BALOBA-1460 file (C-alpha; in Angstrom, 3 decimals):
// residues 371
<rec num="1" residu="m" x="6.450" y="-72.492" z="4.049"/>
<rec num="2" residu="n" x="4.076" y="-70.046" z="2.350"/>
<rec num="3" residu="e" x="6.461" y="-67.202" z="1.623"/>
<rec num="4" residu="t" x="6.703" y="-66.473" z="-2.092"/>
<rec num="5" residu="i" x="9.354" y="-64.421" z="-3.842"/>
<rec num="6" residu="n" x="8.130" y="-63.040" z="-7.134"/>
<rec num="7" residu="s" x="10.510" y="-62.599" z="-10.028"/>
<rec num="8" residu="t" x="10.022" y="-60.472" z="-13.134"/>
<rec num="9" residu="p" x="9.685" y="-62.610" z="-16.297"/>
<rec num="10" residu="q" x="13.006" y="-63.102" z="-18.015"/>
<rec num="11" residu="t" x="12.197" y="-62.787" z="-21.694"/>
<rec num="12" residu="s" x="15.619" y="-61.730" z="-22.905"/>
<rec num="13" residu="v" x="18.331" y="-63.032" z="-20.601"/>
<rec num="14" residu="n" x="21.340" y="-65.218" z="-21.149"/>
<rec num="15" residu="k" x="20.496" y="-68.168" z="-23.427"/>
<rec num="16" residu="t" x="17.513" y="-66.279" z="-24.903"/>
<rec num="17" residu="i" x="19.876" y="-63.428" z="-25.758"/>
<rec num="18" residu="s" x="22.412" y="-66.010" z="-26.838"/>
<rec num="19" residu="s" x="19.973" y="-67.410" z="-29.378"/>
<rec num="20" residu="q" x="19.342" y="-63.922" z="-30.766"/>
<rec num="21" residu="k" x="22.849" y="-62.476" z="-30.608"/>
<rec num="22" residu="n" x="24.944" y="-65.627" z="-30.158"/>
<rec num="23" residu="l" x="26.167" y="-64.407" z="-26.731"/>
<rec num="24" residu="t" x="27.045" y="-66.332" z="-23.565"/>
<rec num="25" residu="s" x="26.232" y="-65.240" z="-19.987"/>
<rec num="26" residu="r" x="29.709" y="-63.817" z="-19.557"/>
<rec num="27" residu="e" x="29.425" y="-61.864" z="-22.807"/>
<rec num="28" residu="v" x="26.069" y="-60.471" z="-21.706"/>
<rec num="29" residu="l" x="27.813" y="-58.993" z="-18.666"/>
<rec num="30" residu="n" x="30.493" y="-57.520" z="-20.931"/>
<rec num="31" residu="e" x="28.128" y="-55.735" z="-23.324"/>
<rec num="32" residu="t" x="27.980" y="-52.473" z="-21.381"/>
<rec num="33" residu="h" x="31.565" y="-52.573" z="-20.113"/>
<rec num="34" residu="n" x="33.875" y="-49.736" z="-21.106"/>
<rec num="35" residu="q" x="36.720" y="-51.441" z="-22.950"/>
<rec num="36" residu="r" x="39.339" y="-48.859" z="-21.969"/>
<rec num="37" residu="l" x="39.260" y="-50.102" z="-18.376"/>
<rec num="38" residu="t" x="41.726" y="-52.859" z="-17.537"/>
<rec num="39" residu="p" x="41.580" y="-53.789" z="-13.848"/>
<rec num="40" residu="s" x="44.861" y="-54.529" z="-12.155"/>
<rec num="41" residu="f" x="45.593" y="-56.335" z="-8.907"/>
<rec num="42" residu="f" x="48.721" y="-55.484" z="-6.932"/>
<rec num="43" residu="i" x="49.425" y="-58.340" z="-4.505"/>
<rec num="44" residu="y" x="51.567" y="-57.122" z="-1.633"/>
<rec num="45" residu="k" x="53.241" y="-59.504" z="0.791"/>
<rec num="46" residu="k" x="56.600" y="-59.502" z="2.552"/>
<rec num="47" residu="g" x="57.560" y="-56.192" z="0.969"/>
<rec num="48" residu="t" x="57.187" y="-57.289" z="-2.653"/>
<rec num="49" residu="i" x="54.486" y="-56.584" z="-5.232"/>
<rec num="50" residu="e" x="53.073" y="-58.887" z="-7.904"/>
<rec num="51" residu="h" x="51.152" y="-57.026" z="-10.597"/>
<rec num="52" residu="i" x="48.353" y="-58.991" z="-12.289"/>
<rec num="53" residu="e" x="46.276" y="-57.485" z="-15.080"/>
<rec num="54" residu="i" x="42.825" y="-58.776" z="-15.950"/>
<rec num="55" residu="p" x="41.890" y="-58.486" z="-19.659"/>
<rec num="56" residu="p" x="39.114" y="-55.932" z="-20.286"/>
<rec num="57" residu="d" x="36.817" y="-58.602" z="-21.777"/>
<rec num="58" residu="e" x="36.852" y="-60.600" z="-18.520"/>
<rec num="59" residu="s" x="33.815" y="-59.829" z="-16.392"/>
<rec num="60" residu="t" x="34.163" y="-62.489" z="-13.682"/>
<rec num="61" residu="f" x="37.259" y="-63.577" z="-11.809"/>
<rec num="62" residu="k" x="38.057" y="-65.302" z="-8.529"/>
<rec num="63" residu="i" x="40.726" y="-64.750" z="-5.852"/>
<rec num="64" residu="g" x="41.817" y="-67.538" z="-3.510"/>
<rec num="65" residu="k" x="44.550" y="-69.976" z="-2.592"/>
<rec num="66" residu="s" x="43.615" y="-72.508" z="-5.284"/>
<rec num="67" residu="t" x="45.742" y="-72.615" z="-8.417"/>
<rec num="68" residu="h" x="42.427" y="-72.709" z="-10.320"/>
<rec num="69" residu="a" x="41.591" y="-69.175" z="-9.111"/>
<rec num="70" residu="d" x="42.267" y="-66.315" z="-11.519"/>
<rec num="71" residu="v" x="44.382" y="-64.624" z="-8.830"/>
<rec num="72" residu="t" x="46.175" y="-67.153" z="-6.611"/>
<rec num="73" residu="l" x="47.375" y="-66.100" z="-3.157"/>
<rec num="74" residu="d" x="49.898" y="-68.030" z="-1.087"/>
<rec num="75" residu="d" x="47.858" y="-67.720" z="2.085"/>
<rec num="76" residu="k" x="46.778" y="-70.705" z="4.182"/>
<rec num="77" residu="m" x="44.243" y="-68.590" z="6.093"/>
<rec num="78" residu="i" x="41.828" y="-68.327" z="3.165"/>
<rec num="79" residu="s" x="39.582" y="-70.638" z="1.129"/>
<rec num="80" residu="d" x="40.285" y="-72.023" z="-2.324"/>
<rec num="81" residu="v" x="38.025" y="-69.228" z="-3.590"/>
<rec num="82" residu="q" x="37.753" y="-66.369" z="-1.096"/>
<rec num="83" residu="v" x="36.713" y="-63.375" z="-3.203"/>
<rec num="84" residu="a" x="34.555" y="-63.232" z="-6.331"/>
<rec num="85" residu="v" x="34.762" y="-60.126" z="-8.508"/>
<rec num="86" residu="v" x="32.050" y="-59.457" z="-11.090"/>
<rec num="87" residu="k" x="31.930" y="-56.486" z="-13.443"/>
<rec num="88" residu="m" x="28.351" y="-55.650" z="-14.364"/>
<rec num="89" residu="g" x="27.845" y="-52.562" z="-16.482"/>
<rec num="90" residu="n" x="29.652" y="-49.649" z="-14.877"/>
<rec num="91" residu="y" x="29.893" y="-51.312" z="-11.468"/>
<rec num="92" residu="c" x="32.103" y="-53.927" z="-9.887"/>
<rec num="93" residu="y" x="30.894" y="-56.373" z="-7.220"/>
<rec num="94" residu="f" x="33.460" y="-57.634" z="-4.691"/>
<rec num="95" residu="m" x="32.088" y="-60.572" z="-2.672"/>
<rec num="96" residu="d" x="33.580" y="-62.626" z="0.161"/>
<rec num="97" residu="c" x="32.559" y="-66.185" z="-0.696"/>
<rec num="98" residu="g" x="35.002" y="-68.138" z="1.493"/>
<rec num="99" residu="t" x="33.851" y="-70.554" z="4.174"/>
<rec num="100" residu="k" x="34.824" y="-67.978" z="6.817"/>
<rec num="101" residu="d" x="34.704" y="-64.171" z="6.706"/>
<rec num="102" residu="k" x="38.336" y="-63.305" z="5.971"/>
<rec num="103" residu="v" x="38.116" y="-60.112" z="3.927"/>
<rec num="104" residu="y" x="38.387" y="-56.421" z="4.751"/>
<rec num="105" residu="f" x="37.515" y="-53.857" z="2.085"/>
<rec num="106" residu="n" x="39.196" y="-50.476" z="2.643"/>
<rec num="107" residu="g" x="39.711" y="-51.443" z="6.280"/>
<rec num="108" residu="i" x="36.085" y="-52.530" z="6.780"/>
<rec num="109" residu="q" x="35.031" y="-56.144" z="7.257"/>
<rec num="110" residu="k" x="32.100" y="-56.710" z="4.918"/>
<rec num="111" residu="r" x="30.830" y="-59.537" z="2.751"/>
<rec num="112" residu="q" x="30.199" y="-57.358" z="-0.280"/>
<rec num="113" residu="v" x="30.901" y="-53.936" z="-1.706"/>
<rec num="114" residu="v" x="29.741" y="-52.496" z="-5.020"/>
<rec num="115" residu="v" x="31.812" y="-49.669" z="-6.527"/>
<rec num="116" residu="p" x="32.285" y="-48.041" z="-9.959"/>
<rec num="117" residu="v" x="34.595" y="-50.147" z="-12.122"/>
<rec num="118" residu="d" x="37.206" y="-47.377" z="-12.243"/>
<rec num="119" residu="s" x="37.584" y="-47.298" z="-8.443"/>
<rec num="120" residu="r" x="40.486" y="-48.279" z="-6.272"/>
<rec num="121" residu="m" x="39.908" y="-51.001" z="-3.676"/>
<rec num="122" residu="i" x="42.244" y="-51.968" z="-0.810"/>
<rec num="123" residu="m" x="41.565" y="-55.545" z="0.277"/>
<rec num="124" residu="k" x="43.009" y="-57.518" z="3.145"/>
<rec num="125" residu="i" x="42.360" y="-61.148" z="2.219"/>
<rec num="126" residu="g" x="43.477" y="-63.364" z="5.074"/>
<rec num="127" residu="s" x="46.937" y="-61.970" z="5.809"/>
<rec num="128" residu="t" x="47.578" y="-60.741" z="2.255"/>
<rec num="129" residu="w" x="47.045" y="-57.190" z="1.012"/>
<rec num="130" residu="v" x="45.663" y="-56.774" z="-2.497"/>
<rec num="131" residu="v" x="45.135" y="-53.358" z="-4.104"/>
<rec num="132" residu="y" x="42.741" y="-53.176" z="-7.041"/>
<rec num="133" residu="i" x="42.753" y="-50.305" z="-9.554"/>
<rec num="134" residu="g" x="40.045" y="-50.262" z="-12.208"/>
<rec num="135" residu="i" x="42.105" y="-48.870" z="-15.078"/>
<rec num="136" residu="d" x="45.212" y="-50.175" z="-16.796"/>
<rec num="137" residu="g" x="48.013" y="-50.005" z="-14.242"/>
<rec num="138" residu="h" x="50.490" y="-48.870" z="-16.908"/>
<rec num="139" residu="y" x="48.513" y="-45.664" z="-17.417"/>
<rec num="140" residu="y" x="47.716" y="-44.901" z="-13.807"/>
<rec num="141" residu="d" x="49.230" y="-41.757" z="-12.323"/>
<rec num="142" residu="e" x="48.423" y="-39.243" z="-9.623"/>
<rec num="143" residu="t" x="46.040" y="-37.326" z="-11.889"/>
<rec num="144" residu="d" x="43.632" y="-40.252" z="-11.575"/>
<rec num="145" residu="s" x="43.351" y="-39.804" z="-7.804"/>
<rec num="146" residu="i" x="39.958" y="-38.097" z="-7.858"/>
<rec num="147" residu="i" x="38.490" y="-40.877" z="-10.013"/>
<rec num="148" residu="l" x="39.963" y="-43.781" z="-8.083"/>
<rec num="149" residu="k" x="39.668" y="-42.742" z="-4.453"/>
<rec num="150" residu="r" x="36.193" y="-43.794" z="-3.354"/>
<rec num="151" residu="s" x="34.582" y="-44.299" z="0.014"/>
<rec num="152" residu="l" x="32.844" y="-47.571" z="0.820"/>
<rec num="153" residu="i" x="30.198" y="-45.836" z="2.873"/>
<rec num="154" residu="d" x="26.827" y="-46.742" z="1.356"/>
<rec num="155" residu="n" x="25.072" y="-43.638" z="-0.007"/>
<rec num="156" residu="p" x="26.628" y="-41.061" z="2.328"/>
<rec num="157" residu="s" x="24.459" y="-37.992" z="2.746"/>
<rec num="158" residu="n" x="26.125" y="-34.842" z="1.489"/>
<rec num="159" residu="s" x="24.091" y="-32.847" z="3.992"/>
<rec num="160" residu="a" x="25.244" y="-34.880" z="6.989"/>
<rec num="161" residu="p" x="27.544" y="-32.897" z="9.292"/>
<rec num="162" residu="i" x="31.219" y="-33.837" z="9.239"/>
<rec num="163" residu="e" x="31.851" y="-34.746" z="12.868"/>
<rec num="164" residu="a" x="35.533" y="-35.534" z="12.332"/>
<rec num="165" residu="e" x="38.277" y="-35.680" z="9.747"/>
<rec num="166" residu="i" x="41.935" y="-36.565" z="9.668"/>
<rec num="167" residu="l" x="44.838" y="-34.645" z="8.130"/>
<rec num="168" residu="i" x="48.157" y="-36.241" z="7.242"/>
<rec num="169" residu="k" x="51.154" y="-33.962" z="6.768"/>
<rec num="170" residu="s" x="54.926" y="-34.177" z="6.205"/>
<rec num="171" residu="n" x="57.636" y="-32.820" z="3.913"/>
<rec num="172" residu="f" x="55.744" y="-34.547" z="1.083"/>
<rec num="173" residu="g" x="52.678" y="-32.331" z="1.483"/>
<rec num="174" residu="e" x="49.294" y="-33.068" z="3.030"/>
<rec num="175" residu="w" x="46.101" y="-35.076" z="2.470"/>
<rec num="176" residu="h" x="42.867" y="-35.180" z="4.404"/>
<rec num="177" residu="s" x="39.720" y="-37.299" z="4.500"/>
<rec num="178" residu="d" x="36.445" y="-37.618" z="6.406"/>
<rec num="179" residu="a" x="35.397" y="-41.024" z="5.039"/>
<rec num="180" residu="a" x="37.651" y="-42.566" z="2.378"/>
<rec num="181" residu="p" x="40.755" y="-44.470" z="3.521"/>
<rec num="182" residu="i" x="44.237" y="-42.988" z="3.162"/>
<rec num="183" residu="l" x="46.831" y="-45.375" z="1.735"/>
<rec num="184" residu="v" x="50.431" y="-44.294" z="2.389"/>
<rec num="185" residu="g" x="53.519" y="-45.560" z="0.546"/>
<rec num="186" residu="s" x="55.730" y="-45.126" z="-2.497"/>
<rec num="187" residu="h" x="53.361" y="-46.671" z="-5.065"/>
<rec num="188" residu="n" x="51.417" y="-44.522" z="-7.530"/>
<rec num="189" residu="a" x="48.131" y="-46.006" z="-6.243"/>
<rec num="190" residu="c" x="48.707" y="-44.453" z="-2.811"/>
<rec num="191" residu="d" x="46.723" y="-41.416" z="-1.719"/>
<rec num="192" residu="y" x="49.718" y="-40.049" z="0.147"/>
<rec num="193" residu="k" x="52.856" y="-40.838" z="-1.813"/>
<rec num="194" residu="i" x="56.200" y="-40.730" z="-0.009"/>
<rec num="195" residu="s" x="59.704" y="-41.944" z="-0.794"/>
<rec num="196" residu="g" x="62.962" y="-42.638" z="0.982"/>
<rec num="197" residu="d" x="64.961" y="-45.379" z="2.652"/>
<rec num="198" residu="e" x="62.787" y="-48.283" z="3.844"/>
<rec num="199" residu="i" x="59.578" y="-46.815" z="2.422"/>
<rec num="200" residu="k" x="57.511" y="-49.701" z="1.051"/>
<rec num="201" residu="p" x="55.089" y="-49.447" z="-1.916"/>
<rec num="202" residu="f" x="52.128" y="-49.816" z="0.470"/>
<rec num="203" residu="h" x="53.378" y="-48.913" z="3.935"/>
<rec num="204" residu="f" x="50.404" y="-48.111" z="6.164"/>
<rec num="205" residu="l" x="46.675" y="-47.459" z="5.976"/>
<rec num="206" residu="l" x="44.380" y="-45.018" z="7.737"/>
<rec num="207" residu="a" x="40.757" y="-46.149" z="7.570"/>
<rec num="208" residu="f" x="37.388" y="-45.035" z="8.915"/>
<rec num="209" residu="t" x="35.707" y="-48.127" z="10.380"/>
<rec num="210" residu="p" x="32.662" y="-48.952" z="12.554"/>
<rec num="211" residu="d" x="35.070" y="-48.987" z="15.532"/>
<rec num="212" residu="g" x="36.617" y="-45.605" z="14.782"/>
<rec num="213" residu="i" x="39.658" y="-44.464" z="12.825"/>
<rec num="214" residu="r" x="42.281" y="-47.199" z="12.563"/>
<rec num="215" residu="l" x="45.977" y="-47.079" z="11.676"/>
<rec num="216" residu="e" x="47.447" y="-50.329" z="10.319"/>
<rec num="217" residu="d" x="51.028" y="-51.179" z="9.418"/>
<rec num="218" residu="l" x="51.029" y="-53.110" z="6.128"/>
<rec num="219" residu="t" x="54.670" y="-54.214" z="6.310"/>
<rec num="220" residu="q" x="54.151" y="-56.694" z="9.167"/>
<rec num="221" residu="g" x="56.890" y="-54.958" z="11.133"/>
<rec num="222" residu="k" x="59.498" y="-55.061" z="8.356"/>
<rec num="223" residu="p" x="60.434" y="-52.231" z="8.640"/>
<rec num="224" residu="g" x="57.139" y="-51.280" z="10.273"/>
<rec num="225" residu="i" x="56.281" y="-47.902" z="11.740"/>
<rec num="226" residu="r" x="56.871" y="-46.057" z="15.009"/>
<rec num="227" residu="v" x="54.014" y="-44.140" z="16.599"/>
<rec num="228" residu="d" x="55.000" y="-41.404" z="19.030"/>
<rec num="229" residu="g" x="58.411" y="-43.059" z="19.327"/>
<rec num="230" residu="l" x="57.175" y="-46.611" z="19.980"/>
<rec num="231" residu="n" x="57.109" y="-49.549" z="17.565"/>
<rec num="232" residu="s" x="53.601" y="-50.258" z="16.281"/>
<rec num="233" residu="i" x="52.662" y="-53.571" z="14.647"/>
<rec num="234" residu="g" x="49.188" y="-54.442" z="13.418"/>
<rec num="235" residu="v" x="46.184" y="-52.186" z="14.074"/>
<rec num="236" residu="r" x="45.843" y="-49.337" z="16.545"/>
<rec num="237" residu="p" x="43.078" y="-46.773" z="17.110"/>
<rec num="238" residu="v" x="43.587" y="-43.125" z="16.241"/>
<rec num="239" residu="k" x="41.806" y="-40.869" z="18.734"/>
<rec num="240" residu="e" x="44.196" y="-37.920" z="18.904"/>
<rec num="241" residu="d" x="47.137" y="-36.352" z="17.075"/>
<rec num="242" residu="l" x="50.016" y="-38.746" z="16.414"/>
<rec num="243" residu="c" x="53.468" y="-38.736" z="14.867"/>
<rec num="244" residu="v" x="54.338" y="-41.715" z="12.653"/>
<rec num="245" residu="t" x="58.004" y="-42.215" z="11.793"/>
<rec num="246" residu="i" x="59.571" y="-44.455" z="9.180"/>
<rec num="247" residu="n" x="63.332" y="-44.400" z="9.494"/>
<rec num="248" residu="k" x="63.996" y="-40.639" z="9.751"/>
<rec num="249" residu="l" x="60.800" y="-39.507" z="8.025"/>
<rec num="250" residu="a" x="58.220" y="-37.944" z="10.364"/>
<rec num="251" residu="i" x="54.560" y="-37.973" z="9.284"/>
<rec num="252" residu="y" x="52.065" y="-36.094" z="11.432"/>
<rec num="253" residu="l" x="48.429" y="-37.146" z="11.820"/>
<rec num="254" residu="y" x="46.007" y="-34.488" z="13.007"/>
<rec num="255" residu="v" x="42.532" y="-35.476" z="14.214"/>
<rec num="256" residu="y" x="39.734" y="-32.897" z="14.092"/>
<rec num="257" residu="g" x="36.412" y="-33.452" z="15.833"/>
<rec num="258" residu="d" x="35.115" y="-36.594" z="17.521"/>
<rec num="259" residu="p" x="36.074" y="-39.754" z="15.538"/>
<rec num="260" residu="k" x="33.667" y="-41.985" z="17.494"/>
<rec num="261" residu="i" x="30.599" y="-39.851" z="16.809"/>
<rec num="262" residu="h" x="31.639" y="-39.469" z="13.172"/>
<rec num="263" residu="c" x="32.135" y="-43.206" z="12.610"/>
<rec num="264" residu="d" x="28.904" y="-44.048" z="14.443"/>
<rec num="265" residu="t" x="27.112" y="-41.739" z="11.990"/>
<rec num="266" residu="l" x="28.860" y="-43.141" z="8.925"/>
<rec num="267" residu="f" x="28.192" y="-46.753" z="9.851"/>
<rec num="268" residu="k" x="24.771" y="-46.538" z="11.481"/>
<rec num="269" residu="e" x="23.418" y="-49.037" z="8.908"/>
<rec num="270" residu="y" x="26.548" y="-51.188" z="8.787"/>
<rec num="271" residu="n" x="25.877" y="-54.910" z="8.485"/>
<rec num="272" residu="p" x="28.961" y="-57.151" z="8.244"/>
<rec num="273" residu="k" x="26.937" y="-60.323" z="7.543"/>
<rec num="274" residu="s" x="24.409" y="-59.533" z="4.851"/>
<rec num="275" residu="g" x="22.011" y="-62.201" z="3.623"/>
<rec num="276" residu="l" x="21.922" y="-63.547" z="0.076"/>
<rec num="277" residu="a" x="20.009" y="-62.248" z="-2.927"/>
<rec num="278" residu="i" x="19.740" y="-62.918" z="-6.662"/>
<rec num="279" residu="t" x="19.615" y="-60.346" z="-9.432"/>
<rec num="280" residu="p" x="18.023" y="-61.150" z="-12.821"/>
<rec num="281" residu="l" x="20.404" y="-60.719" z="-15.757"/>
<rec num="282" residu="s" x="17.989" y="-59.148" z="-18.200"/>
<rec num="283" residu="n" x="17.775" y="-55.992" z="-20.277"/>
<rec num="284" residu="g" x="16.749" y="-53.213" z="-17.904"/>
<rec num="285" residu="q" x="15.666" y="-55.526" z="-15.066"/>
<rec num="286" residu="v" x="18.317" y="-55.496" z="-12.346"/>
<rec num="287" residu="k" x="16.279" y="-55.295" z="-9.124"/>
<rec num="288" residu="a" x="17.689" y="-57.696" z="-6.550"/>
<rec num="289" residu="i" x="15.441" y="-60.383" z="-5.039"/>
<rec num="290" residu="p" x="16.305" y="-61.010" z="-1.341"/>
<rec num="291" residu="l" x="16.392" y="-64.656" z="-0.293"/>
<rec num="292" residu="p" x="14.865" y="-65.574" z="3.084"/>
<rec num="293" residu="r" x="17.026" y="-66.889" z="5.882"/>
<rec num="294" residu="t" x="15.685" y="-70.419" z="6.298"/>
<rec num="295" residu="n" x="16.963" y="-73.973" z="6.443"/>
<rec num="296" residu="e" x="13.920" y="-75.273" z="4.557"/>
<rec num="297" residu="k" x="14.142" y="-76.585" z="1.007"/>
<rec num="298" residu="l" x="12.514" y="-74.041" z="-1.336"/>
<rec num="299" residu="s" x="10.984" y="-74.773" z="-4.709"/>
<rec num="300" residu="v" x="11.769" y="-72.762" z="-7.840"/>
<rec num="301" residu="g" x="9.583" y="-72.770" z="-10.914"/>
<rec num="302" residu="r" x="6.664" y="-71.460" z="-12.954"/>
<rec num="303" residu="s" x="3.948" y="-72.842" z="-10.678"/>
<rec num="304" residu="k" x="2.256" y="-70.410" z="-8.301"/>
<rec num="305" residu="e" x="2.878" y="-72.975" z="-5.571"/>
<rec num="306" residu="c" x="6.656" y="-72.449" z="-5.812"/>
<rec num="307" residu="n" x="8.479" y="-70.412" z="-3.189"/>
<rec num="308" residu="i" x="10.582" y="-68.670" z="-5.827"/>
<rec num="309" residu="l" x="8.275" y="-67.892" z="-8.702"/>
<rec num="310" residu="i" x="9.463" y="-67.381" z="-12.293"/>
<rec num="311" residu="p" x="6.215" y="-66.677" z="-14.184"/>
<rec num="312" residu="d" x="5.599" y="-66.352" z="-17.908"/>
<rec num="313" residu="d" x="8.783" y="-68.156" z="-18.952"/>
<rec num="314" residu="p" x="7.897" y="-71.336" z="-20.897"/>
<rec num="315" residu="s" x="11.494" y="-72.571" z="-20.624"/>
<rec num="316" residu="v" x="11.046" y="-72.955" z="-16.846"/>
<rec num="317" residu="s" x="9.314" y="-76.094" z="-15.587"/>
<rec num="318" residu="r" x="6.408" y="-75.893" z="-13.145"/>
<rec num="319" residu="t" x="8.746" y="-77.066" z="-10.375"/>
<rec num="320" residu="h" x="12.122" y="-76.571" z="-11.992"/>
<rec num="321" residu="a" x="14.527" y="-76.979" z="-9.053"/>
<rec num="322" residu="h" x="14.943" y="-76.851" z="-5.296"/>
<rec num="323" residu="v" x="17.330" y="-74.673" z="-3.282"/>
<rec num="324" residu="i" x="18.558" y="-74.665" z="0.310"/>
<rec num="325" residu="i" x="19.862" y="-71.305" z="1.504"/>
<rec num="326" residu="r" x="23.023" y="-71.431" z="3.593"/>
<rec num="327" residu="d" x="24.884" y="-68.553" z="5.202"/>
<rec num="328" residu="k" x="27.193" y="-67.876" z="2.235"/>
<rec num="329" residu="c" x="25.991" y="-70.202" z="-0.514"/>
<rec num="330" residu="l" x="23.015" y="-71.951" z="-2.108"/>
<rec num="331" residu="l" x="22.609" y="-75.692" z="-2.460"/>
<rec num="332" residu="v" x="20.768" y="-76.214" z="-5.756"/>
<rec num="333" residu="e" x="19.199" y="-79.433" z="-7.074"/>
<rec num="334" residu="d" x="17.585" y="-79.711" z="-10.502"/>
<rec num="335" residu="n" x="14.139" y="-81.359" z="-10.443"/>
<rec num="336" residu="q" x="14.565" y="-83.281" z="-13.709"/>
<rec num="337" residu="s" x="13.534" y="-80.151" z="-15.564"/>
<rec num="338" residu="q" x="13.138" y="-80.217" z="-19.342"/>
<rec num="339" residu="n" x="15.524" y="-77.303" z="-19.975"/>
<rec num="340" residu="k" x="17.926" y="-78.051" z="-17.111"/>
<rec num="341" residu="t" x="19.575" y="-75.944" z="-14.441"/>
<rec num="342" residu="y" x="22.973" y="-74.351" z="-15.100"/>
<rec num="343" residu="v" x="25.704" y="-72.939" z="-12.881"/>
<rec num="344" residu="n" x="28.263" y="-70.826" z="-14.714"/>
<rec num="345" residu="l" x="27.011" y="-72.190" z="-18.060"/>
<rec num="346" residu="k" x="27.401" y="-75.860" z="-17.022"/>
<rec num="347" residu="p" x="24.350" y="-78.123" z="-16.574"/>
<rec num="348" residu="i" x="24.097" y="-79.531" z="-13.041"/>
<rec num="349" residu="h" x="22.037" y="-82.014" z="-11.052"/>
<rec num="350" residu="k" x="23.318" y="-80.866" z="-7.655"/>
<rec num="351" residu="a" x="25.691" y="-77.978" z="-7.011"/>
<rec num="352" residu="s" x="26.854" y="-75.477" z="-4.429"/>
<rec num="353" residu="v" x="26.433" y="-71.939" z="-5.762"/>
<rec num="354" residu="l" x="28.678" y="-69.186" z="-4.375"/>
<rec num="355" residu="p" x="28.243" y="-65.398" z="-4.543"/>
<rec num="356" residu="g" x="29.359" y="-64.246" z="-7.981"/>
<rec num="357" residu="d" x="28.137" y="-67.431" z="-9.701"/>
<rec num="358" residu="i" x="25.571" y="-67.301" z="-12.510"/>
<rec num="359" residu="l" x="22.541" y="-69.513" z="-11.898"/>
<rec num="360" residu="e" x="20.153" y="-70.370" z="-14.761"/>
<rec num="361" residu="f" x="16.737" y="-72.016" z="-14.687"/>
<rec num="362" residu="g" x="15.934" y="-72.654" z="-18.336"/>
<rec num="363" residu="d" x="16.331" y="-69.268" z="-20.040"/>
<rec num="364" residu="s" x="16.082" y="-67.270" z="-16.794"/>
<rec num="365" residu="a" x="19.511" y="-66.277" z="-15.475"/>
<rec num="366" residu="y" x="20.495" y="-64.737" z="-12.143"/>
<rec num="367" residu="m" x="23.656" y="-63.697" z="-10.319"/>
<rec num="368" residu="l" x="23.935" y="-64.742" z="-6.682"/>
<rec num="369" residu="h" x="25.264" y="-62.026" z="-4.391"/>
<rec num="370" residu="y" x="24.638" y="-60.463" z="-0.978"/>
<rec num="371" residu="q" x="21.838" y="-58.049" z="-0.186"/>
């Protein structure tokens, strides 16, 4: 294989920085993080909420069914580690790193989303709903709505015509959107906050998806919702005006324009199965390096003959390591290099590297993620 991926020399990353400033890889990621932000996860299942706060100095954490994960979910449908979350500067990477694609972000099945750290993220992980808010949950209130409500559409064009939008209205007021999801319930993190008998903290979700606007009951039918007088469990399309009732509360959904045309426009570049990439962890150098889709073993090192070239770094051996690129991970093998290969700060001979992991060849450090 003759394809070569060039990397910018890493003269100041990770262990090189560590030697100058006595910092670890994790602390390098923390340097630019705003300390006032304390991300919170609200785990919602069977009508109850578990609130988990992540300390502001934590920049990497994992979600899965394993007790070794930072956020453990009681869900047999998912992997031991299903989602990796990495805070890098002012942005937060959410990556599906399970053996199977089991994650929806704001109603959209994707392998990765990157949002500002102060955003709100609604995740369906297996059969469990997890709501992330990027500031301390104790200080969150409705005045933060503008900051936290973000769309997952990649670089939407402000000049693009709005082909459709949805308006939600009841005795509790109204809310509308043409891209961002609408979360409905009694919790402060909801876009449309309601209260009353049988109203759950997170009751239902309206989301713009590649398949159109979708309405999903989050209570798994307990107590559920009724749509135009009929019980509705799970997901249903929204193509026209509807009336959603919860107990005696009537909530009206008004659809303007053509949802199909609108969603086709929003998601014209949608790719649910992105390939892998690595990003150098250096001062000012954050351009991602796409990894080719191949089953061949690729060489990594300082030699010009290597497939993945790391030039001008004396800590990297001529042929430092070999990698095999899988669908959602890398298989890495150190080639008896002088300065070793590390995964998450631990020296390895052979290892499986998942999205969100930090991979180091000598003093050159990278984060694995999706393109």
